N, C-alpha and C positions, 0 to 999 in steps of 0.2 A: 546417850539419848539426846536427840536434837529437839529443841523447843522452838516452835515457830508461831508467832502471833502476827496478825495483820490488823492494823487499825485502819478502818475505812468506813465508807458509806455505801450501802447496798446499791443505790441507784447511780453511783459514780462510775463513769467509764474508766477513770484512773484506777479505782479500786478493782474494778472488774478485770482489767488487763493483768493485774498482779494475781488475782484469784485464779484466773484461767491458766497462767503460767505455772502456778503451784500445783494445780490439778493435773496438768499434762506431765509434769515432772514426778507426780505421785507423792508429793510432800504433804504430810498431814499437818494441819495448822488450825489455830483457833482464830476465828474472825471476831473482832471486837468492833461492834457498831458504834460509831462516834456521832454525837449530836454537835453539829458545827456551830449551833447557836450557843451551846454550853460545853465548850471543849473540856475534855477530861484532863486531870493532872498527868495521866500517863502520856497522852498526846503532847501536851505542852512540854513535858520533860523529855520525850523522845525526839521531838522536832522543835526545839526552842527558837530557832531562827525564823522558819517560815510558818510554823504552827498550822500546817496543812496535812491532809491525808493524801495518799496512803503512806503509812509507815510500816515497814516490815521489821519485826524484832526477832532476830535469830540468835538464840542462846544469850539473850539479854542485851545484844548489841543492835541499836536501831539503824536502819537504812531508810533514807527519805528519797522522794521523787520517783514516780512510777517507772520512768525509763531507766534510771540508775538501778532500781530494784530489779527490773527484768534482767539486766545484764548481770547483776549479782546472783540471782536465782540460776541463770544459765551456767555460771562458773561454780557455784557452791554445791549444786545438786546434780545427781547422775543424769544420764541421757533420758529422753531425747533432747537434742540441742534446740535451742530457740533461735539463736543467731546463726546466720550462714557461716559455714566452716571457713570459706576463703576470705581473707582480709579485704580484698577489693569489694566483693559482693556485700560483705558485712558493712563496710563503710557506706556503700550506696544505700543499703537498707536503712542505716541510721540517718543518712541525709534525708531520705523521703519521709521517714517517721517524724523527724524534727520539722521538716517543711510542712507536712500535712497537719501536724499538731498545732503549729503556729497559725496556719491559714484556715484549714477546714474546720477544726474543732472550735475555733473562735467564731466562725460564721455559723456553725450549727448551734453553738451555745446561744448566740444572738437570736437565732430563729426560735429556739425552744423557750427562751425567756420572754419573747415578744408575743403580744396577743393580737396585733393588727395584721391583716392579710397583706398589707403593703410591705411590712417588715419581713414577713415570711418569703414573699416573692423576691425581694431584694437579696435576702440572705441566700436563697436557693440559687439565684443567678450569680452571686458572688462565689459560690462553691464550684460552679460549672467549669471555669477555666482550669482549676486545679485538678479536677477529675480528668479533663482532657489531657493535660500535660502528663499526669501519672499514667493514664491509660496508654497514651502514645509511646511513652518510654518503655513500658512493660511489653507492648507489642513488638517494638523494634528490637528489643533485646530479650525476648521471651525465653529463648533457649538458655541464656546465661542465668536469668533470675529464677525461672521455674524449676531448674534442677537443683537449686539451693534452698535454703530456708528463708529466702527473701520474703515470699508471700506469707509464710508462717509468722515471721517477725512483725510484718505490717499488720496482720490481723490481731496479733497479741496487743500491739500498740493501740489499736482502736477498741480493744475489748470485744471484738466480734465473736460471737459464739453461735453455734448452730441451734 
């Protein structure tokens, strides 16, 4: 019997992307809500280096960092696959996920934490070039990417659910 626990925060896109992947894979898991102001001994023991969420604990073994967890889930549990099957398309999906995580999530976090309208408009305009670059790339190579799990992986990465 497989035991799976997810240490996370309900409103976190990092936790959400892991939850969504587990649900798509059909993996039963226990979600343990963390208080980031008062971190639990389990979180500190499971992720002693970064002390951050999410942490997936599979049969007593912790896996940290949401992107690493997604790749682990993809390999450790049955289909459907999350990552694209073909190595080149998989590498491109990872590139865009890392690029967008570093650029857009930072900008959107800045927007959500800021209360002034000038910060919000700055943040929105700082995201626009990244959206254009990704959109253009997808349009130019849509046949290559849309036939793979490329879009699937990117949506997991951002925790986008319907």
